[in-house]
Every structure is written in C-alpha cells, then in structure tokens.
N, C-alpha and C positions, 0 to 999 in steps of 0.2 A: 108437361110434355114438349120437349122442343120440336117446333114445326121447322122443317128443314126442307128445301128444294134441291134436287140432285140435278146437276148439269147431264145432260144427254148428249148434246152437240153444242158447238160454240161456231159462230160466223164471224168473221172479222171484218167489218163494213168499211172502216176508214182509220187510217193513222197519221195523225197530225202531228205539229210541234208541241202542243200542250195537252191535247187529249186524244184517246183513241175510242172509237165506238165500235160495239160488238153485240150481236144478238144470240142470246143463248136460248136453247131449247130445254126445258126444265120439267122434271117430272114433279108434281105436287105430292103432297102428303096424302091425298086422296087416290093417288095413282093417275089421275089425269095430266096430260102434257100441254104446256103453253108455252109461249116465248117472252122473254124478258130483254129489253132494249137498254144496254149499259153503256154508261159513259164513264171510262177508265182514265183516272186522274192520277199524277204522282203524288198528290197531298200537297198542304201548304201550312204556313205558320201565320199566326197573327200575335200582336203584341199589345198589351195595354201598359203604356210607359208613362211614368208619373214623374214629374218634373219637380225641382225643389220647391215650387209654390203649391204643390199637391195638385197641380193642373194636368189632365189626361191629354196626351197628344193625338191628334187626327190629321189625317190627310184628307183633301178633296179632291177627286179626280173625276173626269167623263167617263163613264162605263157604257160601251157601246151596246151591250146585250139589253140594258136597262134603258137606254136612250135618255141617261140623264146624269148629272154630276151628283157623286154620292159623298158623305161623309164617313171615313172609315178610320178604324185604328190600323196602324202600319201593318202590312201583310205582303206574303209573297210566295211562290211556288218552290217546292223543295225539287232541287236536282236529283237524277237519278243515284239512289243509294246515299243521299246526303243525311247527316244528322240534323233533326230539326231545330236542335240549339245552335248549331253553327249557321243554319239558314235564318233563324231569327236574329241573331245578332249582324248578320249580312243586310237583313231587309230593313231593321230599324235604321241602320247608317245609311244606307241608300236613300230611303223615303224622307227621313228626317234630318239626317246629319248629327244625330246623337249616338253615342255609345253608353252602354249601360255597365256600370261596374257590379250590379247586382240583377240578375236575370233567373227567373224560376219558372219551371214548368207547371201550368194550373191544371188544365184538362184536356182532353182529346174527344173530338166529337165527329161525326159525318155530318158533312154539310147537307146532302140531299140524298139520303139512302134509298130513297124510292127509285132512283136512276143511276145513281153514281157511287162509285167506291171511294170519292175522295174523303181523305181524313184531314182535319184541321187541328194543327197543335197550337193550343193557346198558352201565351206566357204573360209573365208580370216583370216589368223591369222599372228600376228605380236607381237613384245615384246616376244621374245622366252627366254626360260631358258633350258639349257642343262641338262639333266639326263641321264640315261643309256637306250637305247632302249630294249624294251620287245617283240619281235615279237613272233607270234603264233608258235609252235613247228614246223609247216609245212612250214613256211616262211622263205626263205633265202635271205635277202635283202643287198644291198649295197646303202650307203646314199652318193647323191652327191648334189652340190650346184652351180647354176648357175644364171648368170646375166639375166634380162629380155630380152635383146639384144641378148645374145648367145642362149636363147631359141627360139627367132624369127626365128634366121637362122637355128637353129635345126629343127623347124617345117618345114621351107622352102625346107630344105635338106631331108626332109623325115626321118629323125632319131627319131623322136618323132612320133608315130603311134598310140598312146592310146587316144580315142576321150574325155574322160572326163579331161585327162592332156591339151590337145589342147583347149578344151573350157574353162578350167581354166587359161591357160596361157593368152588366147586372152582376155578374160575378164579382167585379172588383166591389161594388157598392156592398154585397151582402159580405164579402170576406175581407175588407181593407183592414179592419183591426188587426187581424191576424196575418197580414202580409208584412 
C-alpha cells in the first residue's frame, strides 16, 4: 500500500535565485496533520567524464555551506524548462573545458528527499575534446584527473565527500564494462 501525504495548505516562505522555501501542511495516512518544510530546487546534472587515458575528471571548488573545498564530478543547476542533456553538455564545457562526442544519461535520483525536491540527472561522457573552460564568474575551479581505482581509494579514505560524486563514481565502477 502506498503511503501518501495530502497537501492541505502551502505557505511560501522565501523565493530566491536558486531555491525557494515553503511550508506545507499535510494530512498523513493515519489522518493526523503535520507540517513539512520543503526546499524547492530546479534540479541539476552531474557528469562522469572519462578521458582517453581512462581517467575521470573532477573539479575542486570551495563550497560555502560545507565550509571546505570539495572534489566533485562536473555538475550544475538546470535552468527553468531546460533539457538536462543540454545542461550536462554546457556544464561539462564550462567547468572542465571539454566537450564530449558521446554522452549518455545513466540515472536520475533525488539528492535529499527528506526536505528537498531536487532531482539530479547523472550522465556519462567520453570521447572528449579539449577547449577552454568557461566557469561562471562566481566559480573558482581546479581541474583534476584520477583513475577509477584512485577514486575508489579516495572514497574509502573519506577524501571525496560529495554524494553525487560518490554515486557517479560507484555507478561507473560497477557499470564501466557496459558503457
């Protein structure tokens, strides 16, 4: 039996450039009423990009909410109504300076479904051609390349802490022979 919550009332609290915040009053399956604080997010893409040496591209950038620099696969926010594939191609070029002649959607997942509706579209890219990176003016990125085996060890050593990156690397490690 599906457990569903029915929205009784919605109160918009904040509307920002990237996220919105609302508080929903919901009726639970048992008939009781409670509130849910929900972060609305347009969704994003992330890309496991593999170069001709078989190394995976990562970018390092400072993340203010985490208060540290994180190693991540290239990623970015969807514009309103944007096709995730178009966004993935744009973000790969912006953040790494590479274009891929082969790019494939792998999986879609919710990043933090306990309080946000953000969906992440994970892509695999190969057959890369180097151009010039074009990061947004508020992005300061360093590009790195690692073998899948190095990345596995980095995950085990807690050197990679970003969830979309861990998901992307683990997916690639499991499925690379069929990609």
